[in-house]
N, C-alpha and C positions, 0 to 999 in steps of 0.2 A: 556591416549591417547584421542584426540578429537573424537567426534562422526563422523563416516564416512558413507556416504550414496552413494557416487559415486567413485567406486574404480576399477582400472584395475589390473589384476594379470597375470603374465607371468612366465611359468616354462619351462626351456630348459635343465634340469639337467640330463636327461636320453636320451635313444634313441627316446622317444616320446617328442614332445613339445606341449604346450597348452597355450591358453589365455582364460581368463574369465572376465566378466564385471558385476559389480553390480551397478544398478542405481535406487535409491530410492526403494530398496527391490526387484526389478525385476532383474533376472540374465540371462546372455547369456554365452555360452562357446563353444569352438572349440578346437579340438585336431587333430594333425598331427602325424600319426604313421609311417611315412617314415623316417628311420634312415638317418643321415647325411644331412638333408635338412633344418635344423634350420635357417641357414643364409639366405636362400632364401624365407622361408615361414612366418617367424615371423612377419615382418612388414606388409605384406599383410593381415595376419590374424588379426592383431591389427586394421588396416584400416577398414576391413570388419565388425568387431564386433562393432566398434564405429559407423559406418554408419548405421548398422542395428538397433542400439539403438537410433539413431538420436541425438548423443551427440558428441561434439568436445573434443579433448584432453585437452585444457586449462580449460574446465568445470569440469574436474575430481578434486577430493580432494587429491588423492595419487595414487601411483603405487606400487604394491607388486611384489617381485621377489624371486625366489629360489636361495639361495646362494651355494647350494651343500650340501654334497658331491655328486659326480656322474661323469658324463662325463666331462673331463677337457675342451674340446673344447666347448661343449654345455653350460657349466656354463659361460665361457667367452663371448659367443655370447649373452646369455640371459641378463647378467648384462650390457653388452655393449649397447644392444638395449634399455634397460630400462633407463640407464643413459642418452643416447642421447635424448630419449623422455622427460625425466624429466627436463633436463637442458633447452630444448627448450620451454617447457610449464611452467617452474618454479614450479615443483611439488615435494613434498617430496617422498622419496622412503623407503619402509619398507621391510626388508629381513627376510626370514625364512629358516631354515634348511630343506633340502629335506626330511630328515629322520623324522622330526617332522610332516611335511605334510603327509608323508606316514603313520605315526602312526595314524593321524586323520582319514585318509581314511580307515584304518583297523578297527577302531571303527565303522564308518558308515557302512562298509560292514558287520560287525558282527551283528549290530543292525537290518539290513535288513533281515538277515537269521535266527538268533537265539535269538534276543532281546539284550538288553543292557548288556555289560559285568558287572561282579560283581565289586563292589567297591574295589580298591586295585589290580585289575588285571594289570599285567605288559604287556605292548605293546612293541614288539621287531621288529621294521622296519629294514630290512636288504637288501642291494643292492650288486650285484656282482661288486667287484672292480678289477677283473682280477688278474692275477699272483697269483692265489690260495688264494686270500684275499677277505674280505668283508667289506663294510661300514655298521656300525650298531650303534644303540643307544638304550637306555631303557627309557621308560616313564610309569608312573603309572596313571591309570584311576581313576578319582574322579567323582563327580556329573557333568556330561557333560563337563568335563575339562580333560586335561592331564598335568602332571608335569614331568619335566625331572629328571630322576634318575641317568642315566649315559650319559655323553656328547657323541656326535658323535665321532667315532673313526674308524680306519682301522686296521684290524688284521686278523689272520688266523681264519678259522672256528672253530678251536679247542678252541680258547679263548672264543668265543661265547657259544659253547657247555658247557664249564666249568661253565660259569656264569649261564646258564639255570639249570644245575644239582644242583646248590647251592640255587635255589629259593625254597621257601616254599609256593608259591602261583601260581595260574593259570597264563598262559601267552598266548598272541596272537602274531603270527608272520606274517609278510607280506613282499612282495618284492621278486625279483628274486635271491637275495642272498641265499634264502633257497634252491635253486636248485644246489648250489655248492656241490660237492661230500663230503660226511661224515657229512653233517648237520644233527643234531638230529631232531626227530619229536617233534613238540609242539602241544598243545591241538587244536588250530585252526591255520591253516597256509594257506594264500592265496598268492601264488607265482606270480600271474598274476597282482597284484596291483602295480602301480607305482605312484610316486608323480604327482600331476597335479595342474593346476592353480585354479580350482574350489575349491579344498580343502583349498587352501591358503585364499580364501575369508572367509571360515568358521573359520580359525584361527584368522583372523583379528577381527571377531565378538567376539571371546573368549578374545582377548586382549584389547577390547574397554575400560575396566575398569582400565587399567593401568594409572598411573599418568603422565607418560612422555608425554609432549606436542608434537603435530605433527610437530611443527617447528624444532624439534631437529633431525628429520629423513631426513637428507640431502642425495642427490645422491652421493656426494663426499665421504661420510662415508661408503658406501657399499663396503664390502670386500668379495671375494669369499672364500668359505670353501673347500679347496682342501684336507686337512689332510695329504697327502703324502709329505714327505720332499724331499729335492733335491737329496739325495742319492738314494731314490726309483725311482725318475724320470730318473736318470742316468742309473739305472738298467733296466728300461723299454726301454730306447733308445738302450742299448746294446743288449737286447733280440731281439728287432725288427731287428737290423742290422744283427744278426746271423741267423734269419729265412730266408729260401730260398724264392726267389720271384716266 
């Protein structure tokens, strides 16, 4: 990946939405914690942060966006906003899983409280997927890097519990999926952490050494990571119809 010094990041994959900007090593960030406000606040947040940095959209090198999993509506809004900005300014778009972003935040949180995790520690980001399910994935911590062990998935909490019981190494959990009933206790668990745009800027730095040229990251190639199949969405629609108003 080409060297990036001017990047805008946007995350709208959960009930919070956030933007972050890196310009020649200087960073700015903003977070909105009001649920269901993404469509109204994201563009003003982008305008404000660009204005504060004194940079225009076409001066950026790339935009980074969260692909999910997470809020179905939030993911669509975030990707839609990013694609609109990228097409207009002719910028490449880089996408990250919200779970990978959350895993990176878990490491940073651990470092700030108890120091760096041990090499080989498993990071388990977990988000509440509703309907008694969770979105989760597994990453292994290296030397200031993380590598994917299990791809993002949606399952019952029992499947995640079974995976943890089979581990022979320490693990770190993060995200509100750990508040789902019957979740097992892990060594370190921060249920307050959510993915955010600032953490995606850190991930971009980690991937700077990849060989894929920036020109291959087109806005048109960005796809949301929903995980749930059509049958599950039909089930969700039926459940909502059956619930009393």
